[in-house]
Each structure stands twice: as C-alpha cells, then as structure tokens.
N, C-alpha and C positions, 0 to 999 in steps of 0.2 A: 744358163746353163743349166739341164737337168742331170738326172743321174746316168742316163745311160753315157749320154758324153762325158761325164765324168770319170764312170769307170771305162770307158775307151780309152781315153787318154791316160789313165793311169797303169793300163792293159799295154800300150804302147810302151808307156815307159820302162815298164816290166822285156818288153818282151825288147829293147833297144840294151838292155843290160846283161842279156842274155847275147855271148858270143857265139856260142854255138849254135848248130841249128835248131831250129823251131817249129815242130807241126802242132802242136797243142794237141798230140793224138790221143793222151787217154783222156783229156778232157770233153776233144770232142766226141769220143767213143758214149765215153760217160754220161753229156747232154744230150746227144741225138738217142742214146736207148731211151732215155726219159721222155724224149719228142714222142718217139714212137711211143711208149708206155701210154700215151695220151690220148687218149680215145679222140679228145675233141680236134686235132689237128690232120683227122682223116677225111677225105671225103672225095668224092669222083672226080676223075678225070674225063670231062669231055669235052675234045678238041674242037668241034664245034658251039658250044655253048657258050655263053660270057660267063659265067657263073662266077663268084666272089674265090672261089675256090678251082680257079684254072689249072690247065697242067704245067708241070715243072717240067725243067731242060735238064734232062736223063744225057752229062755230057759224055765230051767223046775221050777218048786219054788224050793227055797235056792241057786240057780246058776246066777240067773238075776246080779248082778253086776259084774262078770266072763265074763258071753255072752255080758254083754253089754259094755265091757273095747274092749273085741275082738270085735265084728259087729264095733263098731265106729273107733276104729283102723282101720278095712277094710276098712270101707267106708271112710278115709282120706286116706289110699295108694295108693286106688282107684282111686278115684275124680281126674278130670282133674285140678281142680285150688285147691288153699287152700281156704278154709271156715274158718273164725275166728269161726263162732258159734259152728261148731262141732269140731274142735280143744280144743275146750274150753269144751265141751259135755266130751269129751274124757277125758281130764285132771281131769278135777271131778272125774269121774269115777273111773278114775286108782288112785287117791288120796284115795275115798272112800274107796276101795278095799285094797289097800296097809298098811291103818292107821285102818281096821275095826274100822271106825266112824259110820255108821250105821248097828246098831245093827235090824233095824226090816228089812232088808233085808237080810236074814241068809248067812251066810257066807260059800263057799269056792273058792277057787283060781281056782277050774276047770269050763270050762261051758260046762253043761250039756243040750242037747237038744233034741227033741225025732222030733221036726219038722222045718222046713226052713222058711222064707221068705223074699220077697222081699220088698226092704230099708221102705217102706211106713210101712208095718205090722210091720218090727222092732219098726222102731220109736214110730207108736201106741203100742206094750208093752210098752215101756220105759212110753211112758205117763201114759197110765193105769196103771201101777206099781208103780209108785208114784203119783197118786190123790188119790189110795188104801191107802198109806201112809199119806197124805194130810186129810184125811176124819178124 
C-alpha cells in the first residue's frame, strides 16, 4: 500500500466521522491556490494536439465534482513528477464524489462540459466554484 492510498483511507475515515456536510472548501481553495502559483502545472491547451497536457473539462453546473475528479486524475497521470498537493486534491474530490458529501455541488458522476481549458483555466474554475460555496 503506498502513501497516497493510506492518506486516502485516513481521509475517508475522517470524512465518515463528520456528520455535517463536508465540501473541503478551505482546503481545496488553499491547495488550488498553491497549484496555480506553481508555474509547472501551466501549459497550453491545444484541442487538436495530443500533447501530454491536453485540454481539461470546464464543467457545466451540476457536474463540477465529476469533472474535477477527471481533470485532476488526468493531471496526475500526465505529470512528470508526483505532486503531493495535486494528489491530495484529487483524493479529496474522489472522496466527496464517492460519498456524496458536498450537497452544494449537485451530484452527477458523469463529467459534462461544453468547453475545455488549459490547466490554469481548469484550476481557476475549481477556485471560483469553491469560493462561491465559501460565501
């Protein structure tokens, strides 16, 4: 069992012990801000090119969590080095989706989107979505 799986299991147990709605708002905002500040996660979105940093889904309302899971998973799989912040964000989204914990993000386990964006646009969508919840 690797460290990220262990942290996922511990995080899942923590989430199960919390009876109130949990969206991980402050944590997601903090980590997303760190990813945005990290220039290594930014690369251009080219719809036609099959670059390792292809375009990421900018979700339609009600499909945010599913798209955030898909997008962060894609980033992890295509990153040259493991990024613990990205890994934590991915597992947080996955746990929220699996356990239907964040009622404010209407749930659908299918990612639906009309547009795609680069890494920066994707991360900014996560940030604005969570800042709206935080208000």
